[in-house]
Biotite code that builds the C-alpha atoms (Angstrom):
import biotite.structure as struc

atoms = struc.array([
    struc.Atom([-42.392, 13.435, -22.484], chain_id="A", res_id=1, res_name="UNK", atom_name="CA", element="C"),
    struc.Atom([-39.538, 15.875, -23.467], chain_id="A", res_id=2, res_name="UNK", atom_name="CA", element="C"),
    struc.Atom([-37.638, 14.036, -25.674], chain_id="A", res_id=3, res_name="UNK", atom_name="CA", element="C"),
    struc.Atom([-40.196, 12.182, -28.472], chain_id="A", res_id=4, res_name="UNK", atom_name="CA", element="C"),
    struc.Atom([-39.590, 10.113, -31.354], chain_id="A", res_id=5, res_name="UNK", atom_name="CA", element="C"),
    struc.Atom([-41.920, 8.976, -33.943], chain_id="A", res_id=6, res_name="UNK", atom_name="CA", element="C"),
    struc.Atom([-42.483, 5.209, -33.880], chain_id="A", res_id=7, res_name="UNK", atom_name="CA", element="C"),
    struc.Atom([-44.981, 4.937, -36.026], chain_id="A", res_id=8, res_name="UNK", atom_name="CA", element="C"),
    struc.Atom([-47.330, 6.786, -39.071], chain_id="A", res_id=9, res_name="UNK", atom_name="CA", element="C"),
    struc.Atom([-50.870, 5.013, -38.859], chain_id="A", res_id=10, res_name="UNK", atom_name="CA", element="C"),
    struc.Atom([-52.900, 5.339, -42.064], chain_id="A", res_id=11, res_name="UNK", atom_name="CA", element="C"),
    struc.Atom([-55.673, 8.019, -40.279], chain_id="A", res_id=12, res_name="UNK", atom_name="CA", element="C"),
    struc.Atom([-57.046, 8.882, -36.880], chain_id="A", res_id=13, res_name="UNK", atom_name="CA", element="C"),
    struc.Atom([-59.010, 6.222, -36.409], chain_id="A", res_id=14, res_name="UNK", atom_name="CA", element="C"),
    struc.Atom([-55.906, 3.505, -36.601], chain_id="A", res_id=15, res_name="UNK", atom_name="CA", element="C"),
    struc.Atom([-54.039, 6.095, -34.425], chain_id="A", res_id=16, res_name="UNK", atom_name="CA", element="C"),
    struc.Atom([-56.504, 6.509, -31.568], chain_id="A", res_id=17, res_name="UNK", atom_name="CA", element="C"),
    struc.Atom([-56.407, 2.606, -31.732], chain_id="A", res_id=18, res_name="UNK", atom_name="CA", element="C"),
    struc.Atom([-52.837, 2.539, -31.096], chain_id="A", res_id=19, res_name="UNK", atom_name="CA", element="C"),
    struc.Atom([-52.392, 5.202, -28.848], chain_id="A", res_id=20, res_name="UNK", atom_name="CA", element="C"),
    struc.Atom([-54.779, 3.407, -26.493], chain_id="A", res_id=21, res_name="UNK", atom_name="CA", element="C"),
    struc.Atom([-53.088, -0.119, -26.379], chain_id="A", res_id=22, res_name="UNK", atom_name="CA", element="C"),
    struc.Atom([-49.702, 2.027, -25.765], chain_id="A", res_id=23, res_name="UNK", atom_name="CA", element="C"),
    struc.Atom([-51.431, 3.980, -23.064], chain_id="A", res_id=24, res_name="UNK", atom_name="CA", element="C"),
    struc.Atom([-53.134, 0.787, -21.116], chain_id="A", res_id=25, res_name="UNK", atom_name="CA", element="C"),
    struc.Atom([-49.661, -0.306, -21.555], chain_id="A", res_id=26, res_name="UNK", atom_name="CA", element="C"),
    struc.Atom([-47.810, 2.201, -19.577], chain_id="A", res_id=27, res_name="UNK", atom_name="CA", element="C"),
    struc.Atom([-46.362, 4.031, -22.677], chain_id="A", res_id=28, res_name="UNK", atom_name="CA", element="C"),
    struc.Atom([-47.494, 7.474, -23.155], chain_id="A", res_id=29, res_name="UNK", atom_name="CA", element="C"),
    struc.Atom([-48.032, 8.038, -26.812], chain_id="A", res_id=30, res_name="UNK", atom_name="CA", element="C"),
    struc.Atom([-49.175, 11.121, -28.418], chain_id="A", res_id=31, res_name="UNK", atom_name="CA", element="C"),
    struc.Atom([-50.855, 11.982, -32.155], chain_id="A", res_id=32, res_name="UNK", atom_name="CA", element="C"),
    struc.Atom([-49.332, 14.560, -34.752], chain_id="A", res_id=33, res_name="UNK", atom_name="CA", element="C"),
    struc.Atom([-51.700, 14.937, -37.816], chain_id="A", res_id=34, res_name="UNK", atom_name="CA", element="C"),
    struc.Atom([-49.116, 15.290, -40.983], chain_id="A", res_id=35, res_name="UNK", atom_name="CA", element="C"),
    struc.Atom([-51.823, 17.093, -43.268], chain_id="A", res_id=36, res_name="UNK", atom_name="CA", element="C"),
    struc.Atom([-54.513, 19.284, -42.126], chain_id="A", res_id=37, res_name="UNK", atom_name="CA", element="C"),
    struc.Atom([-56.182, 16.391, -39.795], chain_id="A", res_id=38, res_name="UNK", atom_name="CA", element="C"),
    struc.Atom([-57.216, 18.826, -37.097], chain_id="A", res_id=39, res_name="UNK", atom_name="CA", element="C"),
    struc.Atom([-59.958, 20.394, -39.248], chain_id="A", res_id=40, res_name="UNK", atom_name="CA", element="C"),
    struc.Atom([-60.863, 17.217, -40.307], chain_id="A", res_id=41, res_name="UNK", atom_name="CA", element="C"),
    struc.Atom([-61.434, 15.785, -36.545], chain_id="A", res_id=42, res_name="UNK", atom_name="CA", element="C"),
    struc.Atom([-63.215, 18.620, -35.133], chain_id="A", res_id=43, res_name="UNK", atom_name="CA", element="C"),
    struc.Atom([-65.013, 18.759, -38.668], chain_id="A", res_id=44, res_name="UNK", atom_name="CA", element="C"),
    struc.Atom([-66.227, 15.156, -39.447], chain_id="A", res_id=45, res_name="UNK", atom_name="CA", element="C"),
    struc.Atom([-64.767, 13.501, -35.826], chain_id="A", res_id=46, res_name="UNK", atom_name="CA", element="C"),
    struc.Atom([-61.606, 11.712, -37.424], chain_id="A", res_id=47, res_name="UNK", atom_name="CA", element="C"),
    struc.Atom([-59.153, 12.528, -40.519], chain_id="A", res_id=48, res_name="UNK", atom_name="CA", element="C"),
    struc.Atom([-58.044, 10.111, -43.482], chain_id="A", res_id=49, res_name="UNK", atom_name="CA", element="C"),
    struc.Atom([-54.863, 11.698, -43.622], chain_id="A", res_id=50, res_name="UNK", atom_name="CA", element="C"),
    struc.Atom([-52.031, 9.817, -41.850], chain_id="A", res_id=51, res_name="UNK", atom_name="CA", element="C"),
    struc.Atom([-51.129, 10.574, -38.541], chain_id="A", res_id=52, res_name="UNK", atom_name="CA", element="C"),
    struc.Atom([-47.543, 10.238, -36.458], chain_id="A", res_id=53, res_name="UNK", atom_name="CA", element="C"),
    struc.Atom([-47.313, 8.243, -33.341], chain_id="A", res_id=54, res_name="UNK", atom_name="CA", element="C"),
    struc.Atom([-44.713, 9.425, -30.572], chain_id="A", res_id=55, res_name="UNK", atom_name="CA", element="C"),
    struc.Atom([-43.509, 8.372, -27.722], chain_id="A", res_id=56, res_name="UNK", atom_name="CA", element="C"),
    struc.Atom([-41.083, 8.654, -25.518], chain_id="A", res_id=57, res_name="UNK", atom_name="CA", element="C"),
    struc.Atom([-37.396, 8.098, -26.372], chain_id="A", res_id=58, res_name="UNK", atom_name="CA", element="C"),
    struc.Atom([-37.222, 6.003, -23.545], chain_id="A", res_id=59, res_name="UNK", atom_name="CA", element="C"),
    struc.Atom([-40.527, 3.680, -24.571], chain_id="A", res_id=60, res_name="UNK", atom_name="CA", element="C"),
    struc.Atom([-39.496, 3.534, -27.877], chain_id="A", res_id=61, res_name="UNK", atom_name="CA", element="C"),
    struc.Atom([-38.031, -0.153, -27.324], chain_id="A", res_id=62, res_name="UNK", atom_name="CA", element="C"),
    struc.Atom([-41.568, -1.215, -25.750], chain_id="A", res_id=63, res_name="UNK", atom_name="CA", element="C"),
    struc.Atom([-43.759, 0.578, -28.064], chain_id="A", res_id=64, res_name="UNK", atom_name="CA", element="C"),
    struc.Atom([-41.833, -1.256, -30.899], chain_id="A", res_id=65, res_name="UNK", atom_name="CA", element="C"),
    struc.Atom([-42.375, -4.464, -29.251], chain_id="A", res_id=66, res_name="UNK", atom_name="CA", element="C"),
    struc.Atom([-46.249, -3.997, -28.839], chain_id="A", res_id=67, res_name="UNK", atom_name="CA", element="C"),
    struc.Atom([-46.578, -3.258, -32.579], chain_id="A", res_id=68, res_name="UNK", atom_name="CA", element="C"),
    struc.Atom([-44.785, -6.293, -33.442], chain_id="A", res_id=69, res_name="UNK", atom_name="CA", element="C"),
    struc.Atom([-47.290, -8.356, -31.372], chain_id="A", res_id=70, res_name="UNK", atom_name="CA", element="C"),
    struc.Atom([-50.093, -6.237, -32.943], chain_id="A", res_id=71, res_name="UNK", atom_name="CA", element="C"),
    struc.Atom([-49.198, -6.017, -36.787], chain_id="A", res_id=72, res_name="UNK", atom_name="CA", element="C"),
    struc.Atom([-46.156, -8.774, -37.124], chain_id="A", res_id=73, res_name="UNK", atom_name="CA", element="C"),
    struc.Atom([-42.902, -7.861, -38.143], chain_id="A", res_id=74, res_name="UNK", atom_name="CA", element="C"),
    struc.Atom([-43.052, -7.710, -41.895], chain_id="A", res_id=75, res_name="UNK", atom_name="CA", element="C"),
    struc.Atom([-46.131, -5.035, -42.352], chain_id="A", res_id=76, res_name="UNK", atom_name="CA", element="C"),
    struc.Atom([-44.723, -2.217, -40.161], chain_id="A", res_id=77, res_name="UNK", atom_name="CA", element="C"),
    struc.Atom([-43.506, 1.392, -41.197], chain_id="A", res_id=78, res_name="UNK", atom_name="CA", element="C"),
    struc.Atom([-41.458, 1.131, -37.373], chain_id="A", res_id=79, res_name="UNK", atom_name="CA", element="C"),
    struc.Atom([-38.831, 4.154, -37.319], chain_id="A", res_id=80, res_name="UNK", atom_name="CA", element="C"),
    struc.Atom([-35.594, 2.196, -35.097], chain_id="A", res_id=81, res_name="UNK", atom_name="CA", element="C"),
])
């Protein structure tokens, strides 16, 4: 998983954790990347209210986009195409 692409920007770590778990259960390796000081807030409070990027391998990008479409519908997404 060396070639990562940002697939979605979650509103907070709760949404990011939810989506990463869905990706993992569907065979898509995914990781979170905090945009602001999410690392400190996750340690201090257990979660962060700052946006969190979700990254997947370039090879899994299309499959991840299809899952996001199923979860949210096509109109409300901030997907990187």
